[in-house]
C-alpha positions as CSV (number, residue, x, y, z in Angstrom):
1,Q,358.8,194.0,-19.5
2,V,361.2,193.4,-22.4
3,H,359.5,191.8,-25.9
4,L,360.8,191.1,-29.3
5,V,358.4,189.5,-31.5
6,E,359.8,188.5,-35.3
7,S,357.8,188.2,-38.3
8,G,358.3,187.9,-42.0
9,G,359.6,184.3,-42.1
10,G,358.9,182.1,-44.5
11,L,359.6,179.5,-47.5
12,V,361.3,181.1,-50.3
13,Q,363.2,179.6,-53.8
14,P,366.9,180.3,-53.6
15,G,367.9,183.6,-55.6
16,G,364.3,184.7,-53.5
17,S,364.1,187.7,-51.0
18,L,362.6,188.2,-47.6
19,R,361.8,190.8,-45.1
20,L,362.3,190.1,-41.4
21,S,360.5,192.1,-38.6
22,C,361.2,192.5,-34.6
23,V,359.4,194.4,-32.6
24,A,360.2,195.6,-29.6
25,S,358.5,196.6,-26.0
26,G,359.3,197.5,-22.7
27,F,362.8,199.3,-23.2
28,T,363.5,202.9,-24.7
29,F,364.0,201.5,-28.8
30,N,366.5,204.2,-29.8
31,S,369.4,203.5,-27.1
32,Y,369.9,200.0,-27.8
33,A,371.6,198.1,-30.4
34,M,369.7,195.5,-32.3
35,S,370.5,192.5,-33.6
36,W,369.9,189.8,-35.9
37,Y,370.9,186.3,-35.2
38,R,370.0,182.8,-36.4
39,Q,370.3,179.0,-36.1
40,A,370.3,176.3,-38.5
41,P,369.8,172.6,-37.4
42,G,372.8,171.1,-35.5
43,K,374.5,174.2,-35.9
44,E,375.5,177.2,-33.5
45,R,373.7,180.3,-32.9
46,E,375.6,183.0,-35.3
47,L,375.6,186.8,-35.8
48,V,374.0,187.8,-38.9
49,A,373.3,191.8,-38.7
50,S,373.5,194.4,-36.3
51,F,371.9,198.3,-36.1
52,T,372.6,200.6,-33.3
53,N,370.3,203.5,-34.0
54,N,372.1,206.0,-32.2
55,S,374.9,206.2,-34.6
56,G,373.2,204.3,-37.8
57,S,376.1,202.0,-37.2
58,R,375.9,198.6,-39.3
59,V,377.4,195.3,-38.9
60,Y,377.1,192.5,-40.8
61,S,378.3,188.9,-41.0
62,D,381.0,187.2,-43.9
63,S,378.2,185.3,-44.8
64,V,375.3,187.8,-45.7
65,K,377.6,190.8,-46.6
66,G,376.0,192.6,-50.1
67,R,372.9,190.5,-49.6
68,S,371.4,191.8,-46.7
69,T,370.2,194.9,-45.4
70,I,369.4,195.8,-41.3
71,S,367.3,198.7,-41.0
72,G,365.7,200.5,-38.1
73,D,362.6,202.4,-37.4
74,N,362.5,204.2,-34.3
75,A,358.8,205.4,-34.7
76,K,357.7,201.7,-35.1
77,N,359.8,200.3,-32.4
78,A,361.0,197.7,-35.0
79,V,364.2,196.9,-36.6
80,Y,364.1,194.7,-40.2
81,L,366.3,192.4,-42.2
82,Q,366.2,192.4,-45.6
83,M,367.5,189.5,-47.3
84,N,367.9,189.3,-51.4
85,S,369.6,186.6,-53.1
86,L,368.6,183.7,-50.8
87,R,370.8,180.2,-50.8
88,D,370.0,176.8,-49.3
89,E,371.9,177.9,-46.6
90,D,370.5,180.6,-45.4
91,T,367.9,178.0,-44.1
92,A,367.5,178.7,-40.3
93,V,365.4,180.4,-37.5
94,Y,366.3,184.1,-37.2
95,Y,366.1,185.8,-34.0
96,C,366.0,189.1,-32.6
97,K,368.1,190.2,-29.7
98,V,369.4,193.3,-27.5
99,V,371.1,193.1,-24.4
100,L,370.0,195.6,-21.7
101,W,372.1,196.4,-18.4
102,G,374.4,193.0,-19.3
103,R,371.3,191.0,-19.9
104,A,370.3,189.3,-23.3
105,Y,366.6,189.4,-24.6
106,W,365.9,187.4,-27.8
107,G,362.6,187.0,-29.6
108,Q,360.9,183.7,-30.2
109,G,362.1,182.9,-33.5
110,T,361.0,182.9,-37.1
111,Q,361.4,180.5,-39.9
112,V,363.4,180.9,-42.9
113,T,363.7,178.0,-45.0
114,V,365.3,178.1,-48.7
115,S,364.1,175.7,-50.8
116,S,363.3,174.6,-54.7
């Protein structure tokens, strides 16, 4: 059974940093691309970053490019999102996602609130 568990969210002041973690189980972690999405109140869920273990390829949305880094740890079956220089508009619930055999699996999400 596929499980994705996010953690690391919280309240942070503008300009601060957070490191989100997503621990995966139930599939061969290093064979699939892992992604981070976010959903702000009243907005659609959007892709933040994606990481492909096999190739090391990374993709970032324009909204976080240059401020965030996605990385993976095969030994821990984990993917991380380091976010720096956080802004008010980064406030959202952040979700981890993997697509297996044409089906999307999501974690429960972790809340990130950027506020002074």
